N, C-alpha and C positions, 0 to 999 in steps of 0.2 A: 504493500500500500504506500501511497505517497504521503510523506510527512507534510504537514501544513505549516506555512510561515504566516504568522499574524503580525502585521506591521506594529512596531513599538514593543514587541515581546521577544521571545526566544529567537535567535538568529542561527541556530544550529541546523544540521542535517541538510545542508544545501548541495551536497554531492549528488543528490537525486536529480538535479537539473542537468547533469552531464550524462544521463543514462539513455539518451536517444529520443527519437521522435515519438515513439509509442507512449512513453511516460509524459512527454510534453503535451501530447494530445489529450491525455487524461487530466493533466494539470489544468488545461483550459476549461474543463467542465467542473472540476472540483474546487470551487472557490465560493466564498460567501460574499454576497452583495448587500450593502445597506443603502436603501433609497430614502431620500428625504424630500418630502413634498407636502405642502400645506393642505392640498385638496386630494380627497380620495373618496370613493363611493362609501356610503350612499349619497355623497355630495353630487350635485348636478354638473359641476365644473368639468368641461371636456378634458382638461389636462389630467385631472384625477382619474377619470374613467379610462383614459389611455394608459396611465401608469398601472392601473389594476390589471388590464389586459396584458401589458408588457411583463409584469411580474409573474403572472401565471405562465406565460410562454417561456420565460427564462427558467422558471422552475421545471418545466417539462424538458428543458435542455440539460438539466442536471445541476443547475445553479441554486444554491440556498439563498433565498431572498428575505431580507428583513425590511419592512416598510415602517418608517416613523412619520406619522402624519397628525393632523388635528381632527377634532370633531367637525361635523358638517358645518360649512360656512355659507355656501350658496343655499343649501337646503336647511337653513337654520331653524325653520319652523317645525322640522321633524324632531322626533325624540333622538336623544344622543345614541350614537352607535357604540358597540362594545369597546371597552378600553383595550382589549386584546383579542385577537382572532388568529386562527391558523388553518390553512388549507394546504395540505400536502407540503410542498417545499417553501411555501410563502407564509410568513408570519407578519402580522400587522399590529403595531402599537399606536394607539391614539392618545395624544395629550389633550388637556383641556384647551379650548380655543376661545379667544375673546371674540365677541360678536357685536362690537361697538360700531354702530352705523355701517353695516356691511355693504350697503348700496352706494356709499360715498367714498371718494378718493381718500380723504383723511382717515376715515374709519378703516378702510382696507389697509392703509399704511400702518396704522397703529396695531391692527390685528396681526399683520404680517411681521411686524417688529417683535411682538410678544411671542409669536411662534418661533421666530429666529432665536430668541433667547432660550426658549425651551429646547431647541435643537442643540445649542451649545452645551447646555446642562446634560442632555442625553449623551452627547459625544464624550464628555468628561466622565460620566458615570459608567459608560460602557466602552471605555478605551480598549482597543485591540479586539473587539468582538466581531469585526468584519475584515475582509481582505481588501475591499475597495468600496468607495462611496460613489453613488450617483446622485447628483444634486440638481433639482429642477430650478428653473427661474420663477418659481411660484412659492413664496414671494421672491421678487427680483434680486434681493441681496442675499439669498440663501447660499449661492456658491461660495461666499466668503467663508462659510463653515469648512468647506473642503480645504481652503488655503490654511486656515488655522489648524485643522487636523493634521495636515501634512507637515507643517512647521513643527508642531509640538510632538506628534506621534509617528511621523513617517508614513502615514496612510495615504495611498494613492487615491485620486479622485477624478471623476469625469463630470463636466458641466453639461447639462442638457438645457439648451437655450430655446425656450418656447417663444419668448419675446425679448427684445433688446431694450434694456434700461441703462441710462436715463433717456435714451433716444425717444421712447414713447412719450414721456412727459414733455420733452422739448418740442416734438412735432405737434402735440396737442396744445402747445402754448401754455402749459401749466407753469413752466419755468423757462427762463431764458437760457440759451446755450452758453452764455457768458457768466452765468451764475456760478458762484464758488462751489456750491453743492454739486452742480453738474460736473465741473472740472475735477472735483475730488472723486466723484463716483466713477468717472472715466478712468482716472488714475488707478483706483482700486480694481476696476475691471481688468485693466492691463496686467496688474500684478497677479490677479487670480487666474487669468487665462494663461499667462506665461508659466505659472507654477503647475497648472493642471496637467494631468496625464492624457487628456483628450478633451475635445470640445465636440459636441454633437449639435448640429443646426438642422433646420427643417427644410431649407431651400438653398438654391444656388445664390440667390440674391442676398440671403442672410449671411452666407459665407463671405460674400464680397464685402458686406458691411463690417463684419468682424475683422477680416483681413486688413481693411483700410484703417481700422482703429488700432490693430495690434499685429503688424506684419510678422513679428517674432513668433506668433502662435499659428501661422498659416499652415504649417506642416502637421499640426495636431487636429485640424478641423475635419470632421466627417459629416457628409450630408446624408442624413437618414430621415426619410419621410415619415409622416404619420401613416395610419393604416385603418382598415376596417375589415371585419370578418364576413366574407361572402357566404359562409355557411350559416351565419346567424341572420344577416340582413339579406333577404332573398326577394327578388321582384315579385310583387303581388298585383294582380289586376285590380283596379279601383273598385269594380263592382263586387269583388270578393273580399274586400278589405273593410273590416268592421270600423276602423278609424275614419275612413273616407265616407262610409255610410252614416256614421254618427254625426259628422260635421257637414254633411251635405256637399261633399266634394266630388261626387261621381259625374254629375250631368255636365258640368262646365269644365273647360280646360283650366287646370289649376296650376298656378305658379307658387312655389313654396320657398320661403326663407325660414330655415330652421336653425336655431342656435342663438348665440349672444348678439344682441343689438347694441354693441358698445361703441365707445368713442372711436375705436379703430375701424369700425365698419361703416361703409358708405351706404346710406339709406335714401338720400334725396333722389338719386337717379331712379331707384325702384319705384318710389312714390310718384315720381313724374310720369313714369311709364304706366303706372296704374291709372293715373288721371287720363291719359290718352286712350286707354282701353276701357274706360268706364262703361260705355254703351255697347260693349261687345260681350259675347258669351265666354268671358275670361275672368277669373277671380284670383286674388292674391291672398295667401295665408301666411301669417307670421307666427312662428312658434318659438317661444323663449322669453328671455328678459334682457336686462342690460340698461345702461344709462340712457340710451336713445329710445327705449320702448315707449315711454309715456309721451315723449315729444312726437313720435310717429303717430300714435293714436290721436293726439290733439290735432296734428296736421291733417289726418284723414277726415276728422270731424269738421275742421275748418273748410276743407275743400268739398265737403259733402259727398265723399266717395262711398258708394254702397257695395263696392266690389272687393273690399278688404276685410279680413277677419283676423283677430288677434287671439292667440291661445297661449296659455302659460307653458313653462317647461313641462315636458312629459316624463313620466318614470322611465327608467332605462329599458325595462322590459317591453315598453310600448314603441320603442324606437323603430323596430323593423316595420311597423305598421304606419307610423306617422311619416317616415321618409318615403314610403311607397304610395302615399295617398295623394300623389300629385302627378303632373305630366312634365313639369320642368322645375328644376331647383336652381337657386341662386346662391352665389358666393360673392362677397364684396370686400374690398380693402380701401380704406380712405386714402385720399391723396397724401403723399409723403410717408406712408406707412410700409411701402414695399421694402422687403428685406428686414423689417423690424418685427412684423407679425406674420403668421402663416395660418390661414383658416383650416382647422382640422375637420370642419364639416364636409369638405370636399370628398373625402374618402368614403364616408357613409353614403353620399349621393351616388358615387360610382358603384358601390356595392348594390344599391337599390335598383340599378339599371335605369336611371333617369338621366336625360341630357342635362348639361350644365351651362348656365350663363354666368360668366364671371365679369365683375365690374372692377377694373384695376388699371394700373398705369401701363404705359407702353413697354416698359422693361420688365414686367412681372413674369416670374417663372410660370405662372398659371397659363399664360398664353402658349408657351411652347408645350406645356403638358397637355392642354386640351387639344392642341393641334396634332401632337403625336398620337394621342388616344383617339382622335376623330370623334369626340363625344360632346362637342358643344362649341361655344363661341365666346370671345372676350370683347368687352366694350370699355372704352375710356370713361373715366369718371365724368358724369354730366351728359353722357351720350344716351339720353332717354329715347331719342328717335331711333337710334340703331337697335337698342334693346327692344323697343316696341315692334319694330319690323321683324326681328328674330322670333319674338313670341307669337306674332300673327302667323309667321311662316310655319312654325311647328304646330300651331293650333289647326292649321289648314292642311297639314301633311302628316298624318298619323304614322305613316310608314317611315318617314325620315326621323321622326321623334323616336320611334321604336328602335331603329337601327343605331342611332346615336347612343341610346341607353345600353343596348347590347354591347357596343364597342367599348364604352366606358367600363362596364363590368368586366369584360375580358381583360382590359388593360390593368385593372386593379388586381385581378386574379394572377396576373403574370408579374406584378411588381410590388403590390402593397398589401399583401395578406399578413396577418399576425405572425405566421411562421417564417415568412421571408424576412420581415423586418426584425424579428427577435434574433435571428441568426446574425444580422448585421450588428445589432447591439452587442450580442455575445462576442463577436470578433473584436470589436473595439475594447470591450471590458477585459477580455482574456489577454489581449496583447498588452494592455496596461499592467495587469497583474503579473504577467510573465516578465515584463521589463523590470518591474519593481523587484521581483524575486531575484532576477539575474544581478541587478545592481547590489542588492543586499548580500548575495552570495560572493560577489567579487570583493566587496568590502570585508566580509568575514574571512575569506581566504587570504586577503592581504594582511589582515591583523594576525591571523594564524601563522603566516610565514615569518612575520616580524618577531613574533614571540618564540 
């Protein structure tokens, strides 16, 4: 059996690293991963749901996974989740979570800071309990913990960047790019990224952003997309879909926006298209929440639109039905946000077998992805006319709509399934663990030779 090296603890038995490829292959599977993320099911947050699926898949690959997270924040009206859970190779520990004004930026910042402190205390209390850390950018300053853990205990860490901060705050004009806080945050990010054993980003444009900020970390960056499970989300005809029947979505051509309606998501173009299509047999359905949800509702009322329906976040088990209760799905990124955020909702849409209309900038990775998959079309921010024409075209050509949906699902099955993506994560993680063990072994051998 392989001996295990836990960073910060015993450095012996490293001769096993010289026993050939067979043992190295086994080493890559037999390590313990600690994941730190503020959001995790039963929370509604997409990042948490993705982490849960990733943890399960990595467990199936033979990796022991420990998740440290908080109590539900998005789903804060629900009862608290169990403090500890275990399913096969995945164990979950939930700390208490502050729920101060969770819908406001300041409240989210305070809640994230308190979770950050709890993570530090957890690291100190459980020093050496894992071989490598995976830290999400939820909350955005969480990767700092990896930097601290490596400096103090020698533990390798990987940063999973869902969003780039402080870039988001700057683009949203919450704070100026010249602000001292922003400059300090950028400086800290560079230190964290330089010290990290790997950075995982969600798109090519996000990689470009990180490389521009920290060229020294460019060789550590891996592009690993999000995913969806095509065995769980399966195309369902609307007339056979209870969700579509319940909300009267069967008879009319239905355009769906499902997910967070936040400050990073462009909604004006969608509402402008809805206004142009008001008198046609086409309806828009918005499922989810976010900072822009209420303003969208108010705008619909102000315009007197009768073709828009707003529904709350749906339970996860209903997702296969809500995502297939439409004829076209929408993805949007606000101007200036390209490479800073990446919409995870895209992959569920592809699994559902529905065509995609993306509202994004001209340099967006979404354009090349949709073009390669042949599953939809992309439109510039503000191009409500183009979006309207595309919606009309699909509404009048059911065959084209069906073929785009089929193409998108096939593309997902070839590129973005949980199994495919988990192997990509496993490779990044195992390479980092192996590199760390080799460095420790070299250091141990050097000390042994001197003595």
